[in-house]
C-alpha positions as CSV (number, residue, x, y, z in Angstrom):
1,M,133.9,4.8,18.8
2,G,131.3,4.2,16.0
3,N,127.6,5.0,16.2
4,G,126.9,1.3,16.5
5,D,128.3,1.5,20.0
6,L,125.8,4.2,21.0
7,V,123.3,3.1,23.6
8,R,119.9,4.8,23.0
9,A,117.5,5.3,25.8
10,A,114.2,7.1,26.3
11,G,112.2,8.4,29.2
12,V,109.9,11.0,30.6
13,V,109.7,13.6,33.3
14,L,106.3,12.8,34.7
15,L,104.6,15.7,36.4
16,K,101.3,16.1,38.2
17,G,99.5,18.9,40.1
18,T,99.2,22.6,39.4
19,S,100.9,25.8,40.5
20,D,103.0,25.4,43.7
21,K,101.7,21.9,44.3
22,R,103.4,20.3,41.3
23,E,105.2,17.0,41.8
24,V,107.6,14.9,39.8
25,L,107.8,11.1,39.8
26,L,111.2,9.6,40.7
27,V,112.2,5.9,40.7
28,H,114.7,4.1,42.9
29,R,117.1,1.6,41.3
30,P,118.4,-0.8,44.0
31,R,121.2,-2.2,41.9
32,R,122.7,1.3,41.6
33,S,121.3,2.7,44.8
34,D,120.2,5.9,43.0
35,W,117.1,8.0,42.4
36,S,116.4,8.8,38.8
37,L,113.7,9.4,36.2
38,P,111.7,6.7,34.4
39,K,113.8,5.7,31.4
40,G,115.4,2.7,29.7
41,K,117.0,1.3,26.6
42,V,115.3,1.4,23.3
43,D,114.8,-2.2,22.2
44,P,116.0,-3.2,18.7
45,G,113.4,-2.2,16.2
46,E,111.4,-0.2,18.8
47,H,110.4,3.4,18.1
48,V,111.8,5.9,20.6
49,L,108.3,7.2,21.4
50,A,107.1,3.7,22.2
51,A,110.2,3.1,24.3
52,A,109.5,6.3,26.4
53,V,106.0,5.2,27.1
54,R,106.8,1.6,27.8
55,E,109.7,2.4,30.2
56,C,107.5,4.7,32.2
57,M,104.8,2.0,32.4
58,E,107.2,-0.7,33.3
59,E,109.1,1.2,35.9
60,S,106.2,3.0,37.6
61,G,102.9,1.7,36.6
62,Y,101.9,5.1,35.2
63,V,100.9,5.5,31.5
64,P,102.3,8.8,30.4
65,L,100.8,11.3,28.0
66,L,103.8,12.8,26.1
67,G,104.2,16.6,25.8
68,A,107.1,18.6,24.4
69,P,110.5,17.0,23.9
70,L,113.3,17.9,26.3
71,P,117.0,18.4,25.5
72,T,118.7,15.1,24.7
73,L,121.3,14.0,27.2
74,N,124.6,12.6,25.9
75,Y,127.1,11.0,28.3
76,H,129.2,7.9,28.8
77,A,128.0,5.0,30.8
78,L,130.0,1.8,31.4
79,G,132.4,2.7,28.7
80,H,129.8,3.4,26.0
81,P,128.3,6.6,24.7
82,K,124.7,6.9,25.8
83,Q,121.9,9.1,24.4
84,V,118.7,9.6,26.4
85,Q,115.7,11.3,24.8
86,Y,113.2,12.7,27.3
87,W,109.7,14.1,27.0
88,A,107.8,16.2,29.5
89,A,104.7,14.1,30.4
90,S,101.5,14.1,32.4
91,V,99.6,11.1,33.8
92,R,97.2,9.4,31.4
93,S,96.3,6.5,33.6
94,H,97.8,4.4,36.4
95,E,98.2,0.6,36.9
96,V,99.4,-1.2,40.0
97,F,103.1,-0.8,40.6
98,S,104.9,-3.9,42.0
99,P,108.4,-3.4,43.4
100,N,111.0,-5.5,41.6
101,D,114.8,-6.0,41.2
102,E,115.0,-3.1,38.7
103,I,112.8,-0.5,40.5
104,D,112.0,-1.1,44.1
105,E,110.3,2.2,45.0
106,I,108.6,5.1,43.2
107,R,108.0,8.5,44.9
108,W,106.2,11.7,44.0
109,V,108.4,14.6,45.1
110,P,107.5,18.3,45.2
111,L,109.4,20.1,42.4
112,A,111.2,22.2,45.0
113,Q,112.7,19.1,46.5
114,A,113.5,17.2,43.3
115,R,117.2,18.3,43.0
116,R,117.8,17.2,46.6
117,H,116.4,13.8,46.0
118,L,117.9,13.0,42.5
119,T,121.3,11.4,42.4
120,Y,122.4,13.0,39.2
121,E,122.7,16.7,38.4
122,H,121.7,16.2,34.7
123,D,118.4,14.6,35.9
124,A,117.7,17.5,38.1
125,D,118.4,19.9,35.2
126,T,116.1,18.0,33.0
127,V,113.3,18.2,35.6
128,E,113.7,22.0,35.9
129,T,113.5,22.3,32.1
130,A,110.3,20.3,32.0
131,A,108.8,22.1,34.9
132,A,109.3,25.5,33.2
133,L,107.3,24.4,30.2
134,P,103.6,25.3,29.9
135,Q,101.0,22.7,29.0
136,T,101.2,22.1,25.2
137,V,98.7,20.9,22.6
138,P,100.1,18.8,19.7
139,L,99.4,19.4,16.0
140,I,100.7,16.4,14.0
141,V,101.3,16.8,10.2
142,L,101.4,13.3,8.7
143,R,102.2,12.0,5.3
144,H,100.2,8.9,4.3
145,T,102.0,5.6,4.5
146,Q,103.3,3.7,1.4
147,A,100.8,3.6,-1.4
148,M,100.7,1.7,-4.7
149,K,102.9,3.4,-7.3
150,R,101.1,5.7,-9.7
151,S,102.6,3.7,-12.6
152,D,101.1,0.5,-11.2
153,F,97.6,1.8,-10.6
154,T,95.1,1.1,-13.4
155,G,92.2,3.0,-12.0
156,K,90.9,6.2,-13.5
157,N,90.8,8.2,-10.3
158,D,94.2,8.6,-8.6
159,A,92.4,9.4,-5.3
160,A,91.3,5.7,-5.2
161,R,95.0,4.5,-5.2
162,P,95.3,2.3,-2.1
163,L,98.0,1.5,0.4
164,T,100.4,-1.4,-0.2
165,D,100.7,-4.2,2.4
166,K,103.7,-2.3,3.7
167,G,101.7,0.8,3.9
168,K,99.0,-1.0,5.9
169,S,101.6,-2.3,8.3
170,Q,103.0,1.2,8.7
171,A,99.6,2.6,9.4
172,K,99.1,0.0,12.1
173,S,102.5,1.0,13.6
174,L,101.4,4.7,13.7
175,I,98.5,4.0,16.1
176,P,100.4,3.8,19.4
177,L,102.8,6.5,18.3
178,L,100.2,9.1,17.7
179,A,98.2,7.9,20.7
180,S,101.2,8.7,22.9
181,F,100.5,12.4,22.2
182,G,96.8,12.1,23.1
183,I,95.4,12.8,19.7
184,E,91.7,13.5,19.8
185,S,90.8,14.8,16.4
186,V,91.7,13.2,13.0
187,H,91.6,15.2,9.8
188,S,92.6,13.7,6.4
189,S,92.6,14.3,2.7
190,D,89.7,12.4,1.2
191,A,92.1,10.2,-0.9
192,I,91.9,6.5,-0.1
193,R,95.6,6.3,0.8
194,C,95.2,9.0,3.4
195,L,92.0,7.6,4.8
196,E,93.4,4.1,5.1
197,T,96.4,5.6,6.9
198,V,94.4,7.2,9.6
199,K,91.3,4.9,10.0
200,G,93.1,2.8,12.6
201,I,94.1,5.8,14.5
202,A,90.5,7.1,14.5
203,K,89.1,3.7,15.5
204,N,91.5,3.5,18.4
205,L,90.2,6.9,19.6
206,G,86.6,6.1,18.9
207,A,86.5,9.2,16.7
208,K,85.4,9.9,13.2
209,V,87.8,11.0,10.4
210,H,87.1,14.5,9.2
211,H,87.5,14.5,5.4
212,E,89.4,17.5,4.2
213,I,88.9,17.8,0.5
214,E,91.0,20.9,0.3
215,L,94.1,19.0,1.6
216,S,94.0,16.4,-1.2
217,E,96.2,16.7,-4.3
218,L,93.2,17.6,-6.5
219,G,91.8,20.0,-3.9
220,F,95.1,21.8,-3.6
221,E,95.6,21.9,-7.4
222,Q,92.1,23.4,-7.8
223,D,92.3,26.0,-5.0
224,P,95.7,26.3,-3.3
225,K,94.6,29.3,-1.3
226,Q,91.7,27.5,0.3
227,A,94.0,24.6,1.2
228,L,96.4,26.9,3.0
229,K,93.5,28.7,4.7
230,R,92.2,25.4,5.9
231,M,95.6,24.4,7.3
232,E,95.8,27.7,9.1
233,Q,92.4,27.1,10.6
234,L,93.4,23.6,11.8
235,S,96.5,25.0,13.4
236,W,94.3,27.2,15.6
237,H,92.3,24.2,16.9
238,A,93.0,24.0,20.6
239,R,92.8,20.2,20.6
240,P,95.4,17.5,19.9
241,V,95.0,17.0,16.2
242,V,96.5,15.0,13.3
243,V,96.3,16.1,9.7
244,C,97.2,13.6,7.0
245,S,98.0,14.8,3.4
246,H,100.3,14.1,0.5
247,R,104.0,14.7,-0.5
248,P,103.2,17.2,-3.3
249,V,100.9,19.2,-0.9
250,L,102.9,19.1,2.3
251,P,105.6,21.7,1.5
252,A,103.0,24.4,0.9
253,L,101.0,23.4,4.0
254,M,104.0,23.4,6.2
255,K,105.2,26.7,4.8
256,A,101.8,28.1,5.7
257,L,102.3,26.8,9.2
258,T,105.6,28.5,9.6
259,A,104.0,31.8,8.7
260,T,100.8,31.4,10.8
261,L,102.6,30.0,13.9
262,E,105.8,31.9,13.4
263,V,107.9,28.7,13.6
264,A,111.7,29.0,13.8
265,V,112.6,26.5,11.1
266,D,115.2,23.9,11.9
267,P,115.9,22.2,8.5
268,D,116.8,18.9,10.2
269,I,113.3,18.8,11.8
270,W,111.0,20.9,9.6
271,E,111.4,18.5,6.7
272,T,108.7,19.2,4.1
273,K,109.5,16.2,2.0
274,L,108.4,13.6,4.5
275,S,108.8,10.0,3.7
276,P,105.7,7.7,3.8
277,G,104.3,7.5,7.3
278,S,106.7,10.2,8.7
279,F,105.3,13.1,10.7
280,V,106.1,16.4,12.3
281,V,104.7,17.2,15.8
282,V,104.2,20.9,16.5
283,H,103.7,21.5,20.3
284,R,101.5,24.6,20.7
285,V,100.6,26.8,23.7
286,F,97.4,28.7,23.4
287,E,97.5,32.3,24.7
288,V,94.6,33.9,26.6
289,E,93.2,35.3,23.3
290,G,93.3,31.8,21.8
291,R,96.3,32.4,19.6
292,P,98.7,29.4,19.3
293,R,102.4,29.8,20.0
294,V,104.9,27.1,19.2
295,M,107.0,25.7,22.1
296,A,108.7,22.8,20.3
297,V,108.8,20.9,17.1
298,E,109.9,17.3,16.5
299,R,110.0,14.9,13.5
300,H,109.7,11.2,13.4
301,D,109.7,8.4,10.9
302,V,107.2,5.6,11.3
303,A,110.1,3.2,11.8
304,E,113.3,4.4,13.3
305,D,116.7,2.7,13.2
């Protein structure tokens, strides 16, 4: 069976509470008479991150804040292979839930009782995996979206090279994707193409963009050691942060991250030659002394097939 037959879905394990009072949100599907987790099919052209957030909102009324990714589930359903990508999540906000034909009841269940309530063992296993994870703080390394070609730019200063119309559209698409991780702090090369990439993200947050001259192409060329030092400093920021830079600079910056954060590199995820608008999310846990430790890493394109 070809990959075109694959049914892609996305969802979350939504948790609340602390210590022994933690609970997980379950949803009841009347058509199947089962208890499951908030999830659903990825719409054509929809990003998997957007799908995970949307499905949780539609099925429960809760807006999730995405944490670390969980193991992908692969199984057959109704004669087709199905792939479900899950994220551990916490509650960002809540809207009114109205019972409907798809989901007629939602229920917060203590973690200790989740396996007994869930219909499917793989859902129960996914909940246990999510519950075992500590609270993480994302660091997102982003390549600017599509910019005018160097050969087409007539200006004297390459830092003034702007985004194309496609790049502007990509930048707009990034806003909800990065917002799903709760980004609070925006840092960017001072090149126009990087600043244009993140300005919508910052505006959505009501935050300013921190100009990082060291992370520009010129800044890196003039003082690569200072650029790497600055990247290391940003990796220790205990806030959800995005850092936007350039293709020629990113390999060195990400190599510095692997050393500083002691990341176990998966070449399929830790891709240093990111395409325009692509990003890597490093989920960190901060130890008592403030040192970051990496729990998970994921990579996304601004638009996914």
